[in-house]
C-alpha positions as CSV (number, residue, x, y, z in Angstrom):
1,M,-20.8,-10.3,9.7
2,I,-19.3,-13.8,9.7
3,S,-16.8,-14.9,12.3
4,W,-13.0,-14.7,11.6
5,T,-12.5,-18.1,13.5
6,A,-10.0,-20.2,11.5
7,R,-10.9,-23.1,9.6
8,S,-9.4,-25.2,7.4
9,R,-10.4,-26.7,4.0
10,K,-9.4,-29.2,1.2
11,S,-7.3,-27.9,-1.5
12,H,-9.0,-27.9,-5.0
13,A,-7.7,-29.8,-7.8
14,H,-6.5,-27.2,-10.8
15,R,-7.7,-27.3,-14.3
16,R,-5.7,-28.7,-17.2
17,P,-5.1,-25.8,-19.5
18,R,-6.0,-26.5,-23.2
19,R,-3.4,-27.6,-25.3
20,G,-2.1,-24.8,-27.3
21,R,-3.2,-22.1,-25.5
22,P,-0.9,-20.7,-22.8
23,P,-1.6,-21.8,-19.3
24,R,-4.1,-20.1,-17.0
25,P,-3.1,-18.4,-13.5
26,P,-4.3,-21.7,-11.0
27,E,-7.7,-21.0,-9.7
28,E,-7.2,-20.7,-6.3
29,A,-4.1,-18.4,-6.9
30,E,-6.9,-16.0,-8.6
31,A,-9.4,-16.2,-6.1
32,R,-6.6,-15.5,-3.6
33,Q,-5.5,-12.7,-5.7
34,R,-9.3,-11.4,-5.7
35,L,-9.5,-11.5,-1.9
36,I,-6.4,-9.7,-1.9
37,R,-7.4,-6.7,-3.9
38,A,-11.0,-6.6,-2.6
39,G,-8.9,-6.2,0.8
40,L,-6.9,-3.6,-0.4
41,I,-10.0,-1.6,-1.4
42,H,-11.9,-2.0,1.9
43,L,-8.9,-1.7,4.5
44,T,-7.6,1.7,2.7
45,E,-11.3,3.1,2.6
46,K,-12.5,1.5,6.1
47,G,-9.7,0.2,8.0
48,Y,-9.1,-2.9,9.7
49,T,-11.6,-3.5,12.4
50,A,-14.3,-1.8,10.5
51,T,-13.9,-4.0,7.6
52,G,-16.1,-7.6,7.8
53,L,-15.7,-10.5,6.1
54,D,-19.0,-10.2,4.1
55,E,-17.7,-7.3,2.6
56,I,-14.3,-8.9,1.5
57,L,-16.0,-12.1,0.2
58,R,-18.9,-9.8,-2.1
59,E,-16.3,-7.6,-3.7
60,A,-13.9,-11.0,-4.7
61,R,-16.8,-13.0,-5.6
62,V,-15.3,-16.0,-3.4
63,P,-17.6,-18.4,-1.6
64,K,-18.1,-17.8,1.9
65,G,-16.5,-21.2,3.0
66,S,-13.3,-20.6,0.7
67,F,-11.9,-18.1,2.7
68,Y,-10.1,-20.2,5.3
69,H,-8.7,-22.1,2.3
70,Y,-6.8,-19.4,1.5
71,F,-5.8,-17.9,5.2
72,D,-6.1,-18.9,8.8
73,G,-7.7,-16.1,9.6
74,K,-8.3,-12.2,9.7
75,P,-4.5,-11.7,11.1
76,A,-3.0,-13.9,8.4
77,F,-5.1,-11.9,5.7
78,G,-4.3,-8.7,7.0
79,A,-0.2,-9.7,7.1
80,A,-0.9,-10.4,3.3
81,L,-2.5,-7.4,2.8
82,I,0.4,-5.3,4.3
83,E,3.1,-7.4,2.2
84,A,1.2,-7.1,-1.0
85,Y,0.6,-3.2,-0.5
86,H,4.2,-3.0,0.2
87,Q,5.6,-4.4,-2.4
88,Y,3.0,-2.5,-5.1
89,F,4.4,0.8,-3.9
90,A,7.7,-0.4,-3.6
91,A,7.5,-0.9,-7.3
92,R,5.6,2.4,-7.9
93,L,8.5,3.9,-5.9
94,D,11.5,2.5,-8.0
95,R,9.4,3.6,-11.4
96,F,9.6,7.2,-10.0
97,L,12.6,7.3,-8.6
98,T,15.1,5.0,-10.0
99,D,13.8,6.0,-13.7
100,D,14.7,9.8,-13.0
101,P,17.0,10.2,-10.0
102,C,17.3,13.9,-10.4
103,P,15.2,15.7,-8.0
104,P,12.6,17.5,-7.7
105,R,11.2,15.6,-11.0
106,P,10.4,12.4,-9.9
107,H,8.6,13.2,-6.5
108,R,6.7,16.0,-8.2
109,R,5.5,13.1,-10.7
110,L,4.8,11.0,-7.3
111,H,2.9,13.7,-5.6
112,R,0.9,14.6,-8.7
113,R,0.0,10.5,-9.2
114,R,-1.2,10.5,-5.6
115,R,-3.5,13.5,-5.7
116,R,-4.8,12.0,-9.1
117,G,-5.4,8.7,-7.3
118,M,-7.0,9.9,-4.4
119,A,-9.2,12.4,-6.2
120,R,-10.3,9.8,-8.5
121,H,-11.8,7.8,-5.3
122,G,-13.2,10.9,-4.0
123,F,-10.2,10.9,-1.1
124,R,-12.2,8.0,0.7
125,R,-8.9,5.7,0.2
126,G,-5.6,6.4,2.0
127,C,-2.5,4.6,2.5
128,L,-3.0,1.1,4.0
129,V,0.1,1.4,6.0
130,G,-0.6,4.7,7.5
131,N,-4.3,3.6,8.0
132,L,-3.2,0.4,10.0
133,G,-0.6,2.4,12.1
134,Q,-3.8,4.7,13.3
135,E,-5.3,1.5,14.5
136,M,-2.2,-0.1,16.1
137,G,-3.9,0.0,19.7
138,A,-6.2,-2.6,18.4
139,L,-4.6,-4.8,16.2
140,P,-2.0,-7.9,16.6
141,E,1.2,-6.8,18.2
142,D,3.0,-8.5,15.3
143,F,1.9,-5.8,13.0
144,R,3.7,-2.9,14.4
145,A,7.1,-4.7,13.2
146,R,5.3,-5.2,10.0
147,L,4.4,-1.7,9.4
148,S,7.5,-0.4,10.6
149,A,9.6,-2.2,8.4
150,V,7.6,-1.4,5.2
151,L,8.0,2.2,6.3
152,Q,11.6,1.5,6.5
153,D,12.0,0.2,3.1
154,W,10.0,2.8,1.7
155,Q,12.5,5.7,3.5
156,A,15.6,3.8,2.4
157,R,14.8,3.8,-1.3
158,T,13.8,7.1,-1.0
159,A,17.0,7.8,0.5
160,T,19.2,5.8,-2.1
161,C,17.6,8.3,-4.7
162,L,18.5,11.5,-2.7
163,R,22.0,10.1,-2.3
164,A,22.3,9.2,-5.9
165,A,20.8,13.3,-6.9
166,Q,23.8,14.5,-4.8
167,T,26.0,13.8,-7.8
168,T,24.1,16.8,-9.3
169,G,24.5,19.0,-6.5
170,A,21.0,18.8,-5.1
171,P,19.8,18.4,-2.4
172,S,22.5,19.5,0.1
173,Q,20.7,18.0,3.3
174,D,21.4,14.6,4.8
175,P,19.5,11.9,2.3
176,D,18.6,9.9,5.3
177,Q,17.0,12.6,7.4
178,L,15.3,14.0,4.3
179,A,13.9,10.9,3.6
180,A,12.7,10.3,7.2
181,F,11.1,13.7,7.0
182,F,9.7,13.2,3.6
183,W,7.7,9.7,4.7
184,I,6.5,11.0,8.2
185,G,5.0,14.2,6.2
186,W,3.6,12.2,3.6
187,E,1.7,9.7,5.6
188,G,0.5,12.6,7.5
189,A,-0.6,14.8,4.4
190,V,-2.4,11.7,2.6
191,L,-4.6,11.3,6.2
192,R,-5.6,14.7,6.5
193,A,-6.3,14.5,2.7
194,K,-8.8,11.6,3.4
195,L,-9.8,13.5,6.7
196,D,-11.1,16.7,4.6
197,R,-11.8,14.9,1.4
198,S,-9.0,17.5,-0.5
199,A,-6.1,17.7,-2.3
200,A,-5.1,20.8,-0.3
201,P,-3.1,19.0,2.2
202,L,-1.1,16.8,-0.4
203,H,-0.5,20.1,-2.5
204,T,0.7,21.8,0.8
205,F,3.3,19.2,1.7
206,A,4.4,18.7,-1.7
207,Q,5.3,22.6,-2.0
208,G,7.3,22.6,1.3
209,F,9.1,19.7,0.4
210,L,10.2,20.3,-3.3
211,A,11.3,23.9,-2.1
212,L,13.7,21.6,0.2
213,L,15.0,19.6,-3.0
214,T,15.3,22.9,-5.2
215,P,19.2,23.8,-5.5
């Protein structure tokens, strides 16, 4: 396993796009995105401490000497993964909760999509934020605030949806408390599904939460 000590490298020159064709993403941006994608795959499956640099580089097809050109070290890489996962899931939440804010329809679709996603990967991959929260004792302390902020943002988006739905008469519970209940229970259900390699915990939580949204 390669050491995560920080190094520095000189920037690579960008290739000029061919005339008449749309410009390609810069080579460095492509490599950085491959590292992010590879990191998300391995950390959602194995976690932060159990994942080595060799695995990330092989998955991303990035030379060994190039990692520290994009990231100062493993903590910086982990922080970038948290932000990337945050934005990815926030966009998914907005798509499901904003397009149809009348519960329980969007929540049911969100649960269904998550079950299918975990099943597709044999329930090996969980939630990056939940996984890192389980490892917090071995992680950089500043990760605590980052992870908490992500959950607070997702929770606020969920509460906004539930608050808008109150104009239809459902749900009658306090939206902020209901959103907090959702994310506390959801992260636990994802962890249990990964542990049991089964969709049953997700289904159990979904049934209970959706019952709260039924007028």
